[in-house]
C-alpha positions as a LaTeX table, in Angstrom:
\begin{tabular}{lrrr}
\hline
Residue & $x$ (\AA) & $y$ (\AA) & $z$ (\AA) \\
\hline
Unk1 & 13.95 & 19.01 & 31.05 \\
Unk2 & 10.74 & 16.95 & 31.26 \\
Unk3 & 10.81 & 13.17 & 31.00 \\
Unk4 & 8.94 & 13.29 & 27.70 \\
Unk5 & 11.38 & 15.78 & 26.19 \\
Unk6 & 14.32 & 13.74 & 27.45 \\
Unk7 & 12.87 & 10.55 & 25.88 \\
Unk8 & 12.42 & 12.30 & 22.55 \\
Unk9 & 16.00 & 13.58 & 22.72 \\
Unk10 & 17.31 & 10.07 & 23.42 \\
Unk11 & 15.30 & 8.65 & 20.51 \\
Unk12 & 16.91 & 11.24 & 18.26 \\
Unk13 & 20.37 & 10.38 & 19.57 \\
Unk14 & 19.89 & 6.63 & 19.03 \\
Unk15 & 18.49 & 7.13 & 15.54 \\
Unk16 & 21.18 & 9.64 & 14.62 \\
Unk17 & 23.94 & 7.17 & 15.49 \\
Unk18 & 22.17 & 4.54 & 13.42 \\
Unk19 & 21.82 & 6.87 & 10.43 \\
Unk20 & 25.54 & 7.77 & 10.54 \\
Unk21 & 26.56 & 4.08 & 10.60 \\
Unk22 & 24.05 & 3.25 & 7.84 \\
Unk23 & 25.33 & 6.04 & 5.60 \\
Unk24 & 28.95 & 4.95 & 6.01 \\
Unk25 & 28.04 & 1.30 & 5.40 \\
Unk26 & 25.95 & 1.93 & 2.30 \\
Unk27 & 28.79 & 4.02 & 0.83 \\
Unk28 & 31.29 & 1.24 & 1.62 \\
Unk29 & 29.01 & $-1.45$ & 0.19 \\
Unk30 & 28.30 & 0.37 & $-3.05$ \\
Unk31 & 32.03 & 0.92 & $-3.62$ \\
Unk32 & 32.86 & $-2.69$ & $-2.68$ \\
Unk33 & 30.01 & $-4.00$ & $-4.83$ \\
Unk34 & 31.01 & $-2.19$ & $-7.99$ \\
Unk35 & 34.78 & $-2.37$ & $-7.54$ \\
Unk36 & 34.64 & $-5.92$ & $-6.15$ \\
Unk37 & 32.29 & $-7.15$ & $-8.92$ \\
Unk38 & 29.64 & $-8.44$ & $-6.50$ \\
Unk39 & 25.95 & $-8.19$ & $-7.32$ \\
Unk40 & 25.18 & $-9.56$ & $-3.85$ \\
Unk41 & 27.11 & $-6.71$ & $-2.22$ \\
Unk42 & 25.29 & $-4.14$ & $-4.36$ \\
Unk43 & 21.98 & $-5.66$ & $-3.20$ \\
Unk44 & 23.25 & $-5.47$ & 0.38 \\
Unk45 & 24.06 & $-1.80$ & $-0.20$ \\
Unk46 & 20.47 & $-1.20$ & $-1.30$ \\
Unk47 & 19.34 & $-2.86$ & 1.93 \\
Unk48 & 21.54 & $-0.45$ & 3.91 \\
Unk49 & 20.05 & 2.41 & 1.92 \\
Unk50 & 16.59 & 1.31 & 3.09 \\
Unk51 & 17.92 & 1.37 & 6.68 \\
Unk52 & 19.13 & 4.94 & 6.17 \\
Unk53 & 15.72 & 5.96 & 4.82 \\
Unk54 & 13.89 & 4.41 & 7.80 \\
Unk55 & 16.18 & 6.33 & 10.16 \\
Unk56 & 14.98 & 9.54 & 8.53 \\
Unk57 & 11.37 & 8.37 & 8.88 \\
Unk58 & 11.82 & 7.67 & 12.61 \\
Unk59 & 13.37 & 11.10 & 13.17 \\
Unk60 & 10.47 & 12.81 & 11.39 \\
Unk61 & 7.64 & 10.88 & 13.05 \\
Unk62 & 9.01 & 10.67 & 16.61 \\
Unk63 & 9.11 & 14.47 & 16.72 \\
Unk64 & 5.40 & 14.53 & 15.85 \\
Unk65 & 4.40 & 11.66 & 18.17 \\
Unk66 & 6.12 & 13.40 & 21.10 \\
Unk67 & 3.80 & 16.40 & 20.89 \\
Unk68 & 1.23 & 16.73 & 23.71 \\
Unk69 & $-2.51$ & 16.58 & 23.10 \\
Unk70 & $-4.11$ & 19.62 & 21.50 \\
Unk71 & $-7.47$ & 20.78 & 20.16 \\
Unk72 & $-7.03$ & 18.71 & 16.98 \\
Unk73 & $-5.60$ & 15.61 & 18.67 \\
Unk74 & $-7.37$ & 15.14 & 21.99 \\
Unk75 & $-5.60$ & 11.84 & 22.66 \\
Unk76 & $-2.14$ & 13.11 & 21.70 \\
Unk77 & $-0.06$ & 12.21 & 18.66 \\
Unk78 & 1.05 & 8.70 & 19.66 \\
Unk79 & $-0.31$ & 7.02 & 16.54 \\
Unk80 & 2.15 & 8.91 & 14.37 \\
Unk81 & 4.82 & 6.60 & 15.77 \\
Unk82 & 2.58 & 3.64 & 15.00 \\
Unk83 & 2.33 & 4.91 & 11.43 \\
Unk84 & 6.13 & 5.24 & 11.29 \\
Unk85 & 6.47 & 1.63 & 12.47 \\
Unk86 & 4.11 & 0.46 & 9.72 \\
Unk87 & 6.13 & 2.36 & 7.11 \\
Unk88 & 9.32 & 0.72 & 8.38 \\
Unk89 & 7.62 & $-2.69$ & 8.25 \\
Unk90 & 6.42 & $-2.10$ & 4.69 \\
Unk91 & 9.93 & $-1.08$ & 3.60 \\
Unk92 & 11.32 & $-4.21$ & 5.28 \\
Unk93 & 8.71 & $-6.34$ & 3.51 \\
Unk94 & 9.54 & $-4.78$ & 0.16 \\
Unk95 & 13.27 & $-5.28$ & 0.66 \\
Unk96 & 12.71 & $-8.91$ & 1.70 \\
Unk97 & 10.55 & $-9.65$ & $-1.35$ \\
Unk98 & 13.04 & $-7.88$ & $-3.60$ \\
Unk99 & 15.93 & $-9.98$ & $-2.30$ \\
Unk100 & 13.82 & $-13.13$ & $-2.70$ \\
Unk101 & 12.95 & $-12.35$ & $-6.33$ \\
Unk102 & 16.56 & $-11.54$ & $-7.22$ \\
Unk103 & 17.76 & $-14.73$ & $-5.50$ \\
Unk104 & 15.27 & $-16.90$ & $-7.38$ \\
Unk105 & 16.24 & $-15.29$ & $-10.69$ \\
Unk106 & 19.95 & $-15.94$ & $-10.02$ \\
Unk107 & 19.31 & $-19.55$ & $-9.02$ \\
Unk108 & 17.24 & $-20.17$ & $-12.16$ \\
Unk109 & 19.90 & $-18.54$ & $-14.33$ \\
Unk110 & 22.61 & $-20.70$ & $-12.73$ \\
Unk111 & 20.52 & $-23.84$ & $-13.24$ \\
Unk112 & 20.25 & $-22.96$ & $-16.95$ \\
Unk113 & 24.02 & $-22.87$ & $-17.22$ \\
Unk114 & 24.73 & $-19.18$ & $-16.77$ \\
Unk115 & 28.05 & $-18.48$ & $-15.03$ \\
Unk116 & 27.72 & $-16.13$ & $-12.10$ \\
Unk117 & 30.28 & $-13.35$ & $-11.70$ \\
Unk118 & 33.20 & $-13.96$ & $-9.33$ \\
Unk119 & 33.39 & $-11.40$ & $-6.49$ \\
Unk120 & 36.65 & $-10.09$ & $-4.97$ \\
Unk121 & 38.14 & $-10.05$ & $-1.47$ \\
Unk122 & 37.10 & $-6.41$ & $-1.11$ \\
Unk123 & 33.45 & $-7.42$ & $-1.23$ \\
Unk124 & 34.11 & $-10.16$ & 1.34 \\
Unk125 & 35.78 & $-7.68$ & 3.72 \\
Unk126 & 32.85 & $-5.27$ & 3.35 \\
Unk127 & 30.43 & $-8.06$ & 4.30 \\
Unk128 & 32.41 & $-8.83$ & 7.48 \\
Unk129 & 32.49 & $-5.15$ & 8.46 \\
Unk130 & 28.75 & $-4.87$ & 7.82 \\
Unk131 & 27.87 & $-7.89$ & 9.96 \\
Unk132 & 29.86 & $-6.69$ & 12.96 \\
Unk133 & 28.71 & $-3.06$ & 12.67 \\
Unk134 & 25.02 & $-3.86$ & 12.21 \\
Unk135 & 24.86 & $-6.43$ & 15.01 \\
Unk136 & 26.46 & $-3.97$ & 17.44 \\
Unk137 & 24.06 & $-1.28$ & 16.23 \\
Unk138 & 21.11 & $-3.67$ & 16.69 \\
Unk139 & 22.11 & $-4.49$ & 20.29 \\
Unk140 & 22.49 & $-0.81$ & 21.14 \\
Unk141 & 19.26 & 0.28 & 19.42 \\
Unk142 & 16.98 & $-2.47$ & 20.74 \\
Unk143 & 18.24 & $-1.89$ & 24.29 \\
Unk144 & 17.51 & 1.82 & 24.01 \\
Unk145 & 14.14 & 1.14 & 22.36 \\
Unk146 & 13.04 & $-1.00$ & 25.31 \\
Unk147 & 14.29 & 1.57 & 27.81 \\
Unk148 & 12.37 & 4.34 & 26.01 \\
Unk149 & 9.33 & 2.11 & 25.33 \\
Unk150 & 9.47 & 3.15 & 21.66 \\
Unk151 & 8.03 & 0.74 & 19.07 \\
Unk152 & 9.55 & 2.72 & 16.21 \\
Unk153 & 13.07 & 2.52 & 17.70 \\
Unk154 & 12.67 & $-1.23$ & 18.31 \\
Unk155 & 11.38 & $-1.65$ & 14.75 \\
Unk156 & 14.40 & 0.20 & 13.49 \\
Unk157 & 16.65 & $-2.06$ & 15.57 \\
Unk158 & 15.19 & $-5.08$ & 13.80 \\
Unk159 & 15.90 & $-3.39$ & 10.50 \\
Unk160 & 19.54 & $-3.14$ & 11.58 \\
Unk161 & 19.59 & $-6.85$ & 12.42 \\
Unk162 & 17.92 & $-7.79$ & 9.13 \\
Unk163 & 20.76 & $-5.98$ & 7.39 \\
Unk164 & 23.27 & $-7.97$ & 9.47 \\
Unk165 & 21.58 & $-11.24$ & 8.45 \\
Unk166 & 21.49 & $-10.10$ & 4.85 \\
Unk167 & 25.25 & $-9.48$ & 5.07 \\
Unk168 & 25.73 & $-12.99$ & 6.49 \\
Unk169 & 24.07 & $-14.39$ & 3.38 \\
Unk170 & 26.27 & $-12.14$ & 1.28 \\
Unk171 & 29.36 & $-13.30$ & 3.21 \\
Unk172 & 28.51 & $-16.97$ & 2.65 \\
Unk173 & 27.90 & $-16.42$ & $-1.04$ \\
Unk174 & 30.99 & $-14.31$ & $-1.66$ \\
Unk175 & 33.18 & $-16.56$ & 0.49 \\
Unk176 & 31.91 & $-19.68$ & $-1.27$ \\
Unk177 & 32.45 & $-18.14$ & $-4.70$ \\
Unk178 & 36.01 & $-17.08$ & $-3.85$ \\
Unk179 & 37.14 & $-20.20$ & $-1.98$ \\
Unk180 & 35.19 & $-23.01$ & $-3.70$ \\
Unk181 & 35.16 & $-21.86$ & $-7.29$ \\
Unk182 & 32.67 & $-21.18$ & $-10.04$ \\
Unk183 & 30.44 & $-24.19$ & $-9.36$ \\
Unk184 & 29.67 & $-22.92$ & $-5.84$ \\
Unk185 & 28.76 & $-19.34$ & $-6.68$ \\
Unk186 & 25.11 & $-20.30$ & $-6.42$ \\
Unk187 & 25.60 & $-20.25$ & $-2.63$ \\
Unk188 & 25.13 & $-16.48$ & $-2.77$ \\
Unk189 & 21.52 & $-16.47$ & $-4.09$ \\
Unk190 & 20.61 & $-19.54$ & $-1.98$ \\
Unk191 & 21.73 & $-17.78$ & 1.20 \\
Unk192 & 19.94 & $-14.62$ & 0.09 \\
Unk193 & 16.75 & $-16.66$ & $-0.35$ \\
Unk194 & 16.90 & $-17.86$ & 3.28 \\
Unk195 & 17.66 & $-14.37$ & 4.57 \\
Unk196 & 14.78 & $-12.85$ & 2.59 \\
Unk197 & 12.31 & $-15.21$ & 4.28 \\
Unk198 & 13.55 & $-14.01$ & 7.68 \\
Unk199 & 13.24 & $-10.37$ & 6.64 \\
Unk200 & 9.65 & $-10.87$ & 5.40 \\
Unk201 & 8.67 & $-12.58$ & 8.69 \\
Unk202 & 10.14 & $-9.73$ & 10.77 \\
Unk203 & 8.25 & $-7.22$ & 8.62 \\
Unk204 & 4.94 & $-9.02$ & 9.14 \\
Unk205 & 5.57 & $-9.24$ & 12.91 \\
Unk206 & 6.09 & $-5.46$ & 12.97 \\
Unk207 & 3.12 & $-4.55$ & 10.79 \\
Unk208 & 0.49 & $-6.84$ & 12.36 \\
Unk209 & 0.19 & $-5.24$ & 15.85 \\
Unk210 & 0.29 & $-1.74$ & 14.35 \\
Unk211 & $-2.59$ & $-2.54$ & 12.00 \\
Unk212 & $-4.54$ & $-3.96$ & 14.95 \\
Unk213 & $-3.93$ & $-0.71$ & 16.83 \\
Unk214 & $-5.10$ & 1.47 & 13.93 \\
Unk215 & $-8.21$ & $-0.72$ & 13.67 \\
Unk216 & $-8.89$ & $-0.02$ & 17.38 \\
Unk217 & $-8.54$ & $-3.61$ & 18.51 \\
Unk218 & $-9.27$ & $-4.12$ & 22.21 \\
Unk219 & $-6.27$ & $-4.85$ & 24.46 \\
Unk220 & $-7.44$ & $-7.96$ & 26.30 \\
Unk221 & $-4.75$ & $-8.14$ & 28.97 \\
Unk222 & $-5.44$ & $-4.48$ & 29.82 \\
Unk223 & $-9.14$ & $-5.23$ & 30.35 \\
Unk224 & $-8.27$ & $-8.09$ & 32.69 \\
Unk225 & $-5.95$ & $-5.89$ & 34.77 \\
Unk226 & $-8.53$ & $-3.09$ & 34.98 \\
Unk227 & $-11.14$ & $-5.49$ & 36.36 \\
Unk228 & $-8.66$ & $-6.65$ & 39.02 \\
Unk229 & $-7.98$ & $-3.04$ & 40.01 \\
Unk230 & $-11.72$ & $-2.26$ & 40.31 \\
Unk231 & $-12.11$ & $-5.20$ & 42.73 \\
Unk232 & $-9.78$ & $-3.37$ & 45.12 \\
Unk233 & $-12.51$ & $-0.73$ & 45.61 \\
Unk234 & $-15.33$ & $-2.30$ & 47.65 \\
Unk235 & $-17.69$ & 0.67 & 47.12 \\
Unk236 & $-17.66$ & 0.10 & 43.35 \\
Unk237 & $-19.41$ & $-2.76$ & 41.61 \\
Unk238 & $-20.62$ & $-4.14$ & 38.28 \\
Unk239 & $-17.87$ & $-2.83$ & 35.98 \\
Unk240 & $-19.23$ & $-2.86$ & 32.43 \\
Unk241 & $-18.84$ & $-1.25$ & 29.01 \\
Unk242 & $-15.10$ & $-1.68$ & 29.48 \\
Unk243 & $-13.18$ & $-0.56$ & 26.42 \\
Unk244 & $-9.45$ & $-0.29$ & 25.79 \\
Unk245 & $-7.23$ & 0.58 & 22.85 \\
Unk246 & $-3.66$ & 1.58 & 22.17 \\
Unk247 & $-2.58$ & 5.08 & 21.17 \\
Unk248 & 1.06 & 4.68 & 20.22 \\
Unk249 & 2.89 & 3.67 & 23.39 \\
Unk250 & $-0.06$ & 4.67 & 25.60 \\
Unk251 & $-3.46$ & 3.17 & 26.36 \\
Unk252 & $-6.97$ & 4.63 & 26.43 \\
Unk253 & $-9.48$ & 3.03 & 28.83 \\
Unk254 & $-13.22$ & 3.66 & 29.21 \\
Unk255 & $-15.24$ & 2.09 & 31.99 \\
Unk256 & $-18.72$ & 2.20 & 33.53 \\
Unk257 & $-19.14$ & 1.37 & 37.24 \\
Unk258 & $-21.97$ & 1.41 & 39.75 \\
Unk259 & $-21.92$ & 3.07 & 43.19 \\
Unk260 & $-24.36$ & 3.74 & 46.03 \\
Unk261 & $-26.80$ & 6.39 & 44.78 \\
Unk262 & $-27.18$ & 7.87 & 48.27 \\
Unk263 & $-23.60$ & 9.12 & 48.62 \\
Unk264 & $-22.80$ & 12.73 & 47.77 \\
Unk265 & $-21.42$ & 13.82 & 44.43 \\
Unk266 & $-18.23$ & 14.85 & 46.17 \\
Unk267 & $-17.79$ & 11.35 & 47.63 \\
Unk268 & $-18.44$ & 9.71 & 44.28 \\
Unk269 & $-15.96$ & 12.04 & 42.58 \\
Unk270 & $-13.28$ & 11.35 & 45.20 \\
Unk271 & $-13.60$ & 7.58 & 44.90 \\
Unk272 & $-13.67$ & 7.71 & 41.10 \\
Unk273 & $-10.52$ & 9.84 & 41.11 \\
Unk274 & $-8.82$ & 7.28 & 43.35 \\
Unk275 & $-9.72$ & 4.54 & 40.88 \\
Unk276 & $-8.36$ & 6.62 & 37.99 \\
Unk277 & $-5.09$ & 7.18 & 39.85 \\
Unk278 & $-4.80$ & 3.44 & 40.60 \\
Unk279 & $-5.24$ & 2.64 & 36.90 \\
Unk280 & $-2.61$ & 5.22 & 35.91 \\
Unk281 & $-0.18$ & 3.88 & 38.51 \\
Unk282 & $-0.48$ & 0.50 & 36.83 \\
Unk283 & $-0.41$ & 1.53 & 33.16 \\
Unk284 & 1.45 & 4.86 & 33.29 \\
Unk285 & 0.66 & 8.54 & 33.82 \\
Unk286 & $-0.13$ & 9.07 & 30.13 \\
Unk287 & $-2.96$ & 6.54 & 30.20 \\
Unk288 & $-6.27$ & 8.06 & 29.09 \\
Unk289 & $-8.94$ & 7.05 & 31.60 \\
Unk290 & $-12.65$ & 7.80 & 31.31 \\
Unk291 & $-14.94$ & 6.53 & 34.10 \\
Unk292 & $-18.73$ & 6.82 & 33.97 \\
Unk293 & $-20.49$ & 6.37 & 37.32 \\
Unk294 & $-24.03$ & 5.00 & 37.65 \\
Unk295 & $-26.19$ & 4.58 & 40.79 \\
Unk296 & $-26.95$ & 1.09 & 42.04 \\
Unk297 & $-30.60$ & 0.36 & 41.38 \\
\hline
\end{tabular}
């Protein structure tokens, strides 16, 4: 099995485990929310449902992004994973804003004298189970995402952790309502408000680099490294028209260099190929490298 196929298989395995845990948790939370009379737990269940949906998105898009280049996609399909990451970020952002709005509405209602419903111990137990499960799932997923160099898997890991933090807010609110009485039930929406701010920030941090990639933003640190590599070849000079951009997890680099116009075409080709190999050794075999050679005038 090729390395690419093995990576895709591992991404599927990681995401599949996450989807199984998410499905079990969202079922548990919905039951605990309705039976345990906890609006916070029902909201937490909706958050887990969004996790389950993003798992399905990752599975669908990673299969596409793993395809090799073809006549319609000369640079491969890497940006499909970038698109998947943006979708996950948008879902995260929407969930965060939704939790924030609901929290503000509950706080305002409480301030106007409305009594908030008292949750049960079942809802509290579900929150504890969710926190432990989602944190373990985050640690596992983010480790695998870094090993596989997959932005979508890492993004999904952060979605798992956002659910864990959401459950912490739910735990504080439910625990406060049960142990401290009716006057402290406002702890639930206050905690949810703090958690929602964290979720929105994570979503923005995920979306921003993906938007920059889709807008073909230059990768500055790549340009700096390419110039250092060119300096290792004394027969090449004046690197210019250097361009770089990301294509999913890979990079595309275009470069113009000058060489002695009196050497043979074969010599120029050999040295240019050596430069291309040096760049790929540094940035990976899937790096797209285009080098244009000009004679020194």
